[in-house]
C-alpha positions in Angstrom: 22.4 -0.9 -5.5 19.8 -3.3 -4.9 17.2 -1.4 -3.2 14.5 -1.3 -5.9 15.2 -5.5 -6.4 14.4 -5.3 -2.5 11.3 -3.3 -3.0 9.8 -5.9 -5.1 10.2 -8.9 -3.1 8.6 -7.5 -0.5 5.7 -6.3 -2.7 5.2 -9.6 -3.8 5.0 -10.9 -0.8 2.7 -8.5 0.9 0.4 -8.2 -2.2 0.3 -12.1 -2.4 -1.3 -12.0 1.5 -3.7 -9.6 1.0 -5.7 -10.2 -1.6 -7.1 -12.6 -0.1 -7.1 -11.9 3.3 -10.6 -10.6 3.0 -11.6 -14.1 1.5 -9.9 -15.9 4.1 -11.6 -14.2 6.9 -14.8 -14.4 5.8 -14.2 -18.5 5.6 -13.1 -18.8 9.1 -16.3 -17.0 10.2 -16.0 -13.2 10.1 -18.7 -11.3 9.0 -18.0 -8.1 6.9 -17.6 -5.7 10.2 -14.8 -7.8 11.7 -13.4 -8.3 8.0 -13.1 -4.4 8.6 -11.7 -4.4 12.3 -8.9 -6.7 10.9 -7.8 -4.9 8.1 -7.9 -1.3 10.0 -6.1 -3.2 13.1 -3.1 -4.2 10.3 -3.7 -0.5 8.9 -3.1 0.9 12.8 0.2 -1.0 13.7 2.0 0.2 10.1 1.0 4.0 10.5 2.1 3.3 14.3 5.4 1.3 12.6 6.0 4.4 9.9 5.7 7.0 11.9 8.0 5.6 14.7 10.9 4.1 12.0 10.7 6.5 9.6 11.9 9.6 12.5 14.9 6.6 13.5 15.8 6.1 9.9 16.8 10.3 9.4 19.2 9.3 13.3 19.8 6.0 13.0 21.9 2.9 11.5 19.3 2.7 8.4 20.9 -0.8 7.8 19.6 -2.7 10.8 16.1 -1.1 10.7 15.8 -2.6 7.2 17.0 -5.5 8.0 14.7 -6.4 11.7 11.6 -5.2 9.3 12.8 -7.8 7.2 13.5 -10.8 8.8 10.4 -9.4 10.9 7.9 -9.9 8.9 9.5 -12.7 7.5 8.7 -15.0 10.6 5.2 -13.6 10.8 3.9 -13.5 7.6 5.2 -18.0 7.8 3.5 -17.8 11.1 -0.2 -17.1 9.0 -0.5 -20.7 8.5 -0.8 -21.5 12.2 -4.3 -19.3 12.3 -7.3 -20.8 12.6 -9.9 -18.2 14.2 -11.2 -14.9 13.1 -9.9 -13.7 16.2 -6.0 -15.3 15.6 -6.2 -13.7 12.2 -6.8 -10.3 14.0 -3.3 -10.8 16.2 -1.5 -11.4 13.4 -2.1 -9.1 10.9 -2.1 -6.5 13.5 2.1 -7.8 14.2 2.5 -8.0 10.9 1.2 -4.4 10.1 3.8 -3.4 12.2 6.7 -5.7 10.8 6.2 -4.3 7.4 6.0 -0.4 8.5 9.9 -0.7 9.7 11.8 -0.9 7.0 9.7 1.1 3.8 11.1 4.7 5.3 14.6 3.4 5.7 14.8 1.9 2.0 13.1 4.9 -0.4 15.4 7.3 1.7 18.6 4.9 0.9 17.0 4.6 -3.0 16.3 8.8 -3.8 19.6 9.5 -1.9 21.9 7.2 -4.4 20.3 8.8 -7.5 18.1 6.3 -8.3 15.0 8.7 -9.6 11.5 8.1 -7.6 9.2 6.8 -10.6 11.8 3.8 -11.5 11.8 2.5 -7.3 8.3 2.7 -7.1 7.5 1.0 -10.4 9.5 -2.1 -8.7 6.9 -2.2 -5.9 4.0 -2.2 -8.5 5.7 -5.3 -10.2 5.8 -6.6 -7.1 1.9 -6.7 -6.9 1.3 -7.0 -10.2 3.6 -10.2 -10.0 2.2 -11.0 -5.9 -1.3 -10.6 -6.8 -1.3 -12.8 -10.0 0.6 -15.8 -8.1 -1.6 -16.0 -5.2 -4.5 -16.3 -7.7 -3.0 -19.2 -8.9 -1.5 -20.3 -6.0 -4.7 -20.3 -4.3 -4.2 -22.4 -1.6 -3.2 -19.6 2.0 -0.9 -22.1 3.4 0.7 -21.5 0.3 1.0 -18.3 -0.3 1.5 -17.3 3.1 4.7 -19.8 3.0 5.8 -18.4 -0.2 5.8 -14.5 0.7 8.1 -16.0 4.1 10.6 -16.9 2.0 10.5 -13.7 0.2 11.4 -11.9 2.9 14.3 -14.0 4.0 15.8 -13.5 0.3 15.9 -9.5 1.3 16.6 -9.5 4.4 19.7 -11.8 2.8 20.1 -8.5 0.1 20.0 -6.0 2.9 22.4 -7.3 4.7 24.8 -7.1 2.1 24.2 -3.7 1.2 26.4 -0.9 1.8 24.7 1.8 3.4 25.6 5.0 5.4 24.4 5.7 8.4 22.6 8.4 8.7 23.2 11.4 11.8 21.1 14.9 10.6 22.4 18.0 12.2 19.6 20.6 13.5 16.8 18.5 12.1 13.2 19.4 11.6 10.6 18.1 14.0 8.3 15.9 13.2 5.0 18.8 13.7 7.5 21.0 11.1 7.9 18.3 8.9 4.1 17.1 9.2 3.2 20.9 8.6 5.2 21.7 5.2 3.8 18.8 3.5 0.4 19.2 5.4 -1.1 19.5 1.8 -0.4 16.6 0.6 -0.4 14.3 3.4 -4.6 15.8 3.8 -5.3 15.0 -0.1 -3.6 11.6 0.6 -6.2 10.7 3.4 -9.1 11.9 1.7 -8.2 10.6 -1.1 -7.7 7.1 0.3 -9.7 6.4 2.7 -12.3 6.3 0.0 -10.0 3.4 -1.3 -9.5 1.8 1.4 -13.4 1.5 1.7 -13.5 0.3 -1.8 -10.3 -2.3 -1.5 -11.7 -3.8 1.4 -14.4 -5.6 -0.5 -13.1 -5.8 -3.7 -12.0 -9.3 -4.3 -15.8 -10.4 -1.9 -17.4 -8.2 -4.6 -16.0 -9.6 -7.4 -16.2 -12.9 -6.0 -20.2 -11.9 -5.2 -20.4 -11.4 -9.5 -19.3 -15.1 -9.9 -15.3 -14.4 -10.6 -13.0 -17.2 -10.2 -9.9 -16.6 -8.0 -8.0 -16.8 -10.9 -8.9 -14.1 -13.0 -9.9 -12.0 -9.4 -5.6 -12.0 -9.7 -5.8 -11.1 -13.1 -8.2 -8.1 -12.7 -5.6 -7.2 -10.2 -2.2 -7.8 -11.5 -3.4 -5.7 -15.0 -4.0 -2.8 -12.0 -0.2 -2.8 -10.8 1.4 -4.6 -14.0 0.5 -1.1 -15.5 1.7 1.0 -12.8 5.2 -0.7 -13.4 5.5 0.9 -17.1 3.3 3.9 -16.1 5.3 5.5 -13.1 8.4 5.0 -14.7 7.3 7.7 -17.7 6.0 10.2 -15.8 9.1 11.4 -13.9 9.5 14.0 -15.5 6.0 15.7 -15.1 5.9 18.3 -12.9 4.9 16.3 -9.4 2.1 18.8 -8.2 0.0 18.5 -11.8 0.5 14.6 -11.0 -1.1 14.6 -7.8 -4.3 16.0 -9.2 -4.7 14.6 -12.2 -4.4 10.5 -9.8 -7.1 12.1 -7.6 -9.4 12.3 -10.9 -8.9 9.2 -12.4 -9.4 7.5 -9.0 -12.5 8.9 -8.8 -13.6 8.0 -12.3 -12.2 4.6 -11.8 -14.6 3.5 -8.5 -17.5 4.9 -10.2 -16.6 2.8 -12.5 -16.5 -0.5 -11.0 -20.5 0.3 -10.0 -21.4 -0.7 -13.4 -18.9 -3.0 -14.8 -20.6 -7.2 -14.4 -17.6 -8.6 -16.5 -14.2 -9.6 -16.1 -13.6 -8.3 -19.5 -14.4 -4.7 -17.8 -12.9 -4.7 -14.8 -10.0 -4.6 -16.8 -10.2 -2.3 -18.8 -11.0 -0.3 -16.0 -7.8 -1.2 -14.3 -5.7 1.2 -16.8 -8.0 4.3 -14.7 -7.1 3.2 -11.3 -3.2 3.0 -12.6 -3.0 6.2 -14.1 -4.6 7.4 -10.9 -2.5 6.4 -8.5 0.4 6.2 -10.7 0.7 9.7 -10.6 -0.4 10.5 -7.2 2.1 8.8 -5.4 5.0 9.2 -7.7 3.9 13.0 -7.5 3.3 13.1 -3.8 6.9 11.2 -2.7 8.8 13.3 -5.2 6.9 16.7 -3.9 8.0 15.3 0.2 11.4 14.4 -0.5 12.5 17.0 -2.2 11.3 19.1 0.3 13.7 18.8 2.9 17.5 16.1 3.8 15.2 14.5 6.1 13.4 12.5 3.4 13.0 9.5 6.2 10.9 10.5 8.2 8.8 12.5 5.7 8.8 9.1 3.8 7.7 7.7 6.9 4.6 10.4 7.5 3.2 9.8 3.6 2.9 6.2 4.7 2.1 6.8 7.7 -0.6 8.9 6.1 -1.5 5.9 3.7 -2.1 3.8 6.7 -4.5 6.1 8.6 -6.5 6.4 6.0 -6.7 2.4 5.5 -7.7 2.3 9.7 -10.6 4.7 8.8 -11.9 3.7 4.9 -11.7 -0.1 6.5 -14.0 0.8 9.4 -16.0 3.0 7.1 -16.4 0.4 3.9 -17.1 -2.3 6.5 -20.1 -0.6 7.7 -21.2 0.9 4.5 -21.5 -3.1 3.6 -22.9 -4.5 6.6 -25.4 -1.5 6.0 -26.1 -0.4 2.5 -24.6 -3.3 0.2 -20.9 -3.0 -1.6 -21.9 -0.6 -4.5 -22.1 2.2 -1.2 -18.5 1.7 -1.2 -18.0 2.6 -4.3 -19.7 5.4 -5.1 -17.9 6.6 -1.4 -14.7 6.4 -2.7 -16.0 7.7 -6.4 -17.0 10.7 -3.7 -13.7 11.4 -1.5 -11.3 11.1 -4.8 -13.3 14.2 -5.9 -12.8 15.7 -2.7 -9.2 15.2 -2.6 -9.0 17.4 -5.6 -11.1 20.2 -4.4 -8.8 20.4 -0.8 -6.3 21.1 -3.5 -7.7 22.9 -6.0 -8.4 25.2 -3.0 -4.9 25.1 -1.6 
């Protein structure tokens, strides 16, 4: 089974392109608020696609859905090379957001049913993010990064085409609202934490750049986070998933707070240990809980993915507003506060 490999290749492509989009948008003349709008429309499209195709994957041909999402993404990633204005970037990133929301639920549910543990599968996604961010920092030329991502998506689609993925048809399946209700406390905690995180990630590469940190070291800082996730996710599978979710919110909040005091590369590299622990625990714990809760695994995973992107929409808009009116550090404080509020929502439960 090649699901982890597909996850690895696609996350390299997504991460390498995503890392410098805020900086690219600024160079095209976008304001901080417009940077937030670009990120929000991208996430809104992914939110819509994840909700629709996660549900469809429980009833229709997963292989076709997987292949469609990968091939469309390959085409659209290459199309980024043709962008010359911030408006064009806004439109194209919206289309890309939709394309990358088509396939993840089908992929993760297939991997889970084939016996791969969630931590192992997720770890290869993080490893992809690690290499994507590092490679982006090395390539640095936007058109090279976009072309590289398109090639990886194309390779992933060829692998998916050869994969033996059984058709899925669930009889007497739960309705969407019932699935959301059953997992509401998980989705809600994710929503709160990730609204804050999205405000942070919107401005983080710009914040680092304004501190005088080069593109190479920005890539290295992001690489540190994701590579540590690759290691951590494979080690925490045995722990209680509910405990992992709660611990993840604590480490996330501390990391965002400590970012506001750091000024040197080595300080940010050390703080990445905290954020890697936070995200690894939160994501693996949450994904395990929703996949184990019912047979509608694609729907449950799709709604979790949708929750992440819904929070990105809200967080990016808030982050753009905060950055424009109160400075970049306000986004870091906002991220820390919401992470601790996510923990409070879990304790109340």
